[in-house]
C-alpha positions in Angstrom: -13.6 16.8 -33.1 -13.7 15.9 -36.7 -11.1 13.3 -37.6 -10.2 12.4 -34.1 -12.7 9.5 -33.6 -14.8 11.5 -31.0 -18.6 11.0 -31.5 -19.7 13.4 -28.7 -20.9 16.3 -30.8 -23.7 14.1 -32.3 -25.2 13.4 -28.9 -23.8 15.8 -26.4 -25.7 19.0 -25.5 -24.6 22.2 -27.2 -21.6 23.8 -25.4 -20.2 20.5 -24.0 -17.4 20.1 -26.5 -16.2 23.7 -26.6 -15.1 23.7 -23.0 -13.0 20.5 -23.5 -11.5 21.7 -26.8 -9.9 24.6 -24.9 -8.4 22.4 -22.3 -4.7 21.7 -23.0 -4.8 18.2 -21.7 -7.9 17.4 -23.9 -6.0 18.5 -27.0 -3.2 16.2 -26.2 -5.3 13.1 -25.7 -7.9 13.3 -28.4 -6.4 10.5 -30.3 -6.7 8.2 -27.3 -10.5 8.7 -26.8 -11.9 6.8 -29.7 -13.6 4.4 -27.3 -15.4 7.2 -25.4 -18.7 8.3 -27.0 -19.6 11.5 -25.1 -18.4 14.0 -22.5 -21.0 12.6 -20.1 -19.7 9.1 -20.5 -16.4 10.4 -19.1 -18.2 11.4 -15.9 -20.0 8.1 -15.6 -16.8 6.1 -15.4 -14.6 6.0 -12.3 -11.0 7.3 -12.5 -9.4 3.8 -12.2 -11.7 2.4 -14.9 -11.1 5.3 -17.2 -7.4 5.0 -16.7 -7.7 1.3 -17.7 -9.6 2.2 -20.8 -7.2 5.0 -21.7 -4.0 3.2 -20.9 -1.6 6.0 -21.9 -3.0 8.4 -19.3 -1.7 8.7 -15.8 -4.1 8.8 -12.9 -3.4 12.6 -12.4 -4.3 13.2 -16.1 -7.5 11.2 -15.7 -8.6 13.3 -12.8 -7.9 16.4 -14.8 -10.0 15.0 -17.6 -12.8 14.4 -15.1 -12.6 18.0 -13.9 -12.6 19.3 -17.5 -15.6 17.2 -18.4 -17.5 18.4 -15.3 -16.8 22.0 -16.2 -18.0 21.5 -19.8 -21.3 19.9 -18.6 -22.0 22.5 -15.9 -25.0 24.5 -17.1 -24.2 27.5 -14.9 -21.1 28.8 -13.0 -20.8 28.4 -9.2 -22.6 31.1 -7.2 -21.4 32.5 -3.9 -23.6 33.4 -0.9 -22.6 37.0 -1.3 -23.9 37.0 -4.9 -27.2 35.6 -3.7 -27.5 38.2 -0.9 -26.9 41.0 -3.4 -29.5 39.6 -5.8 -27.0 39.1 -8.6 -28.5 35.7 -9.6 -32.1 36.3 -10.6 -32.4 32.7 -12.1 -32.0 31.3 -8.5 -34.4 33.7 -6.8 -37.4 31.9 -5.2 -39.9 33.7 -7.4 -43.5 32.5 -7.5 -44.9 30.0 -4.9 -48.0 27.8 -4.8 -50.4 29.4 -2.3 -52.2 27.4 0.4 -55.2 29.7 0.0 -54.8 31.1 3.5 -52.9 34.3 4.2 -51.7 33.1 7.6 -50.4 29.8 6.2 -48.8 31.5 3.2 -47.1 33.9 5.6 -45.7 31.0 7.6 -44.2 29.5 4.5 -43.2 32.9 3.0 -45.6 32.7 0.1 -46.5 29.0 -0.1 -44.9 25.9 -1.5 -41.6 26.2 -3.5 -42.0 25.2 -7.1 -38.9 23.0 -7.0 -38.3 20.3 -4.4 -40.2 18.0 -2.2 -42.4 19.4 0.6 -43.4 16.8 3.2 -46.3 17.0 5.6 -46.1 14.5 8.4 -48.5 13.8 11.2 -50.6 11.2 13.1 -53.8 9.7 11.7 -56.7 12.2 11.6 -54.5 15.2 12.0 -55.8 16.6 8.7 -53.0 16.0 6.3 -55.2 15.1 3.4 -57.2 18.3 3.9 -54.0 20.3 3.0 -53.4 18.1 0.0 -56.9 18.6 -1.4 -56.7 22.3 -0.8 -53.5 22.5 -2.8 -55.1 20.5 -5.6 -57.7 23.3 -6.0 -55.2 26.2 -5.3 -52.9 25.1 -8.1 -55.7 25.7 -10.7 -56.0 29.4 -10.0 -54.0 31.8 -12.2 -50.7 33.1 -10.8 -52.1 36.5 -9.7 -54.2 34.5 -7.2 -51.4 32.2 -6.0 -51.9 29.3 -8.3 -50.1 27.9 -11.3 -52.9 27.8 -13.8 -52.8 24.0 -14.2 -54.0 20.8 -12.6 -52.8 18.3 -10.1 -52.0 14.6 -10.1 -53.0 12.8 -6.8 -51.3 9.5 -6.2 -53.1 7.3 -3.5 -51.1 4.5 -2.0 -53.3 3.4 0.9 -56.9 4.9 1.0 -59.3 5.7 -1.7 -59.5 9.2 -3.0 -61.8 11.4 -0.8 -64.1 12.5 -3.7 -67.0 13.6 -1.4 -64.8 16.0 0.5 -63.3 17.3 -2.7 -66.8 18.2 -4.0 -67.6 19.9 -0.7 -64.4 22.0 -1.0 -65.3 23.0 -4.6 -68.7 24.3 -3.6 -67.1 26.3 -0.7 -64.4 28.0 -2.8 -66.2 31.4 -2.7 -66.2 31.3 1.1 -62.5 30.3 1.4 -61.4 32.9 -1.2 -63.5 36.0 -0.8 -60.9 38.2 -2.6 -61.1 36.2 -5.8 -63.7 37.3 -8.4 -66.7 35.0 -8.3 -66.8 34.8 -12.1 -63.3 33.4 -12.1 -64.2 30.8 -9.5 -67.3 29.7 -11.4 -65.2 29.4 -14.6 -62.7 26.9 -13.2 -63.5 23.2 -13.8 -61.8 22.0 -10.6 -62.7 18.3 -10.7 -61.7 18.0 -14.4 -58.1 19.0 -13.6 -57.3 16.5 -10.8 -55.9 13.3 -12.1 -56.2 10.4 -9.6 -53.8 7.4 -9.6 -54.0 4.4 -7.3 -50.9 2.3 -6.7 -51.0 -0.9 -4.8 -47.3 -1.7 -4.6 -43.9 -0.2 -5.1 -43.6 -1.4 -8.7 -46.9 0.3 -9.6 -45.8 3.5 -7.8 -42.5 3.7 -9.6 -44.2 3.1 -12.9 -46.6 5.8 -12.2 -44.0 8.5 -11.4 -41.7 7.3 -14.2 -44.3 7.0 -17.0 -47.8 8.5 -16.4 -46.8 11.5 -14.3 -44.1 12.8 -16.7 -46.6 12.5 -19.6 -49.1 14.8 -17.7 -46.4 17.3 -16.8 -45.0 17.4 -20.4 -48.4 18.1 -21.8 -48.9 20.9 -19.3 -52.0 19.3 -17.7 -50.6 19.4 -14.2 -48.1 21.4 -12.1 -48.6 19.7 -8.8 -47.7 16.1 -7.7 -49.3 14.8 -4.5 -48.3 11.5 -2.9 -50.7 10.2 -0.2 -48.8 8.7 1.5 -45.2 8.1 0.8 -44.6 5.7 3.7 -47.5 3.3 3.2 -45.9 1.0 0.6 -42.3 1.4 1.9 -43.3 0.3 5.4 -45.3 -2.7 4.3 -43.2 -4.2 1.6 -39.9 -4.4 3.5 -39.0 -6.3 6.6 -36.9 -4.8 9.4 -33.7 -6.5 8.1 -34.1 -5.1 4.6 -33.2 -1.5 5.5 -30.6 -1.3 2.8 -32.9 -2.5 0.0 -35.6 -0.2 1.2 -33.2 2.8 1.2 -32.2 1.9 -2.4 -35.8 1.9 -3.6 -36.6 5.0 -1.6 -33.6 6.8 -3.2 -34.7 5.8 -6.7 -38.3 7.0 -6.0 -37.2 10.4 -4.5 -34.7 11.0 -7.4 -37.5 10.6 -9.9 -39.6 13.1 -7.9 -36.8 15.6 -7.7 -36.1 15.3 -11.5 -39.8 15.9 -12.3 -40.1 18.8 -9.9 -37.0 20.6 -11.2 -37.6 20.0 -14.8 -41.2 21.2 -14.8 -41.1 23.7 -11.9 -43.8 21.6 -10.3 -44.1 21.3 -6.5 -44.1 17.8 -5.0 -46.2 17.4 -1.9 -45.7 14.2 0.0 -47.8 13.1 3.0 -45.9 11.0 5.5 -46.9 8.9 8.4 -45.2 9.0 11.8 -43.6 6.4 14.0 -43.2 6.3 17.8 -39.9 7.5 19.4 -38.6 4.8 21.7 -37.9 6.3 25.1 -34.4 6.0 26.7 -31.0 7.6 26.1 -29.7 7.2 22.5 -27.1 9.8 21.7 -26.8 8.5 18.1 -30.5 9.0 17.3 -31.4 11.8 14.9 -34.4 13.8 16.0 -35.0 15.0 12.4 -35.5 18.5 13.6 -38.1 17.6 16.3 -37.3 18.2 19.9 -39.0 16.4 22.8 -41.5 14.8 20.5 -43.0 11.3 21.1 -43.4 10.7 17.3 -41.2 11.3 14.3 -41.8 11.2 10.5 -41.5 7.7 9.1 -38.8 6.3 6.8 -35.9 7.6 8.8 -32.9 9.5 7.7 -32.9 8.0 4.2 -36.1 9.9 3.3 -35.3 12.9 5.5 -32.3 13.7 3.3 -34.5 13.9 0.2 -37.0 16.4 1.7 -36.4 20.1 1.2 -39.3 21.4 3.4 -40.5 19.3 6.3 -43.8 20.3 8.0 -45.5 18.6 10.9 -49.2 18.7 11.7 -50.3 18.1 15.3 -53.9 17.6 16.4 -54.4 19.3 19.8 -56.9 19.0 22.6 -59.7 21.6 22.9 -62.0 23.2 20.4 -61.9 26.2 18.0 -65.1 28.2 17.6 -65.9 30.6 14.8 -69.4 31.9 14.0 -71.2 29.0 15.6 -68.9 26.5 14.0 -66.3 24.3 15.7 -63.1 22.5 14.7 -60.4 20.5 16.5 -57.3 22.7 16.8 -54.3 21.8 14.7 -50.8 23.2 14.9 -48.8 23.3 11.7 -45.0 23.5 12.4 -42.1 24.2 10.1 -39.5 21.6 11.2 -36.8 22.5 8.7 -36.4 24.3 5.3 -33.5 26.1 3.7 -35.4 29.4 3.5 -37.7 29.2 6.6 -37.2 29.7 10.3 -38.6 27.3 12.9 -42.2 28.5 13.4 -45.8 27.3 13.8 -49.4 28.5 13.6 -52.8 27.3 14.9 -55.3 26.2 12.3 -58.6 24.4 11.9 -60.4 22.3 9.3 -63.6 23.9 8.3 -66.3 23.2 5.8 -64.5 25.5 3.3 -61.1 24.1 3.9 -58.0 24.6 6.1 -57.8 28.1 7.6 -55.1 29.3 10.1 -55.8 31.7 12.9 -53.6 34.7 13.6 -52.3 34.8 17.1 -53.9 38.2 17.8 -57.4 36.8 16.9 -57.3 33.8 19.2 -59.1 35.7 22.0 -61.6 37.4 19.7 -63.0 35.7 16.7 -61.9 32.2 17.8 -61.5 30.7 21.2 -59.7 27.6 22.4 -61.5 25.7 25.2 -60.8 22.4 26.9 
């Protein structure tokens, strides 16, 4: 664009200008674009405003210009469902997952947590949600051949203090939880040194954490897992009932930051969420968020639900699980929705070594459920 007053090549990513140079409309209006600094600036301005700035262009031409700019900025061409089914797009294949360190749980999630996107675990108090988060913080440190990512985790606490005593117990029991991993490898991992703990007391501190400190850890390769425990605590306390729009705005900004970090660094984001009661009575307009006949639903409503890629629910049930003289309250982990998973669930317990699920065929043998 030399000599045409266009400054885009100095700042725009490689490949942006070539797509626009080939566009016949673009060649005809180069001399009118001296006030536009980059291709991306074209996309950031509405069609009426851009038409006002480029007075000689019609609205139709401005829309064509928007389309040309979008095509130039697109990093990859559109992909059809047929291409995905045939395996013609390896860059979009699910690939490696973060294991939950339990074969049954991994089977439920088809390998574990996706590396890109937000996975939410919602449940009532004392259901065992934090146990899953701690187990993932240890699992991520194993090499890929053992279901990990070979890196650490950042754990963001928004309501309770970090459960350091339980973490130490889980570390000492890794050999029992993972009998198929070489003991020498387990002893070589410095688990506690690779978990970075952040405490945020308000939304401003939370946003600063995910916008400044967490990106620094990810860019240095120190972590590959982001845990937020819990996502609802601050959003439920800092806004009144009549401030739903303002809360949704802050929630969108927060979730957008998490998505950007996850997709940029291929780092799973695991968010623990609280639940709220479902008010009885007919309400055809109410969304059940994937839950049928449930008396509780994940907090933060549809504004947050739209940001979640995988939603899991953890239910604490009545009875007792028994295994080798040990007992645990039964929990049921349920897949509520996910783009790659069917609706399914499994029974699990929280043991000294961590969370372990029970295959259905073993319920009447190794473990028993009693009232």
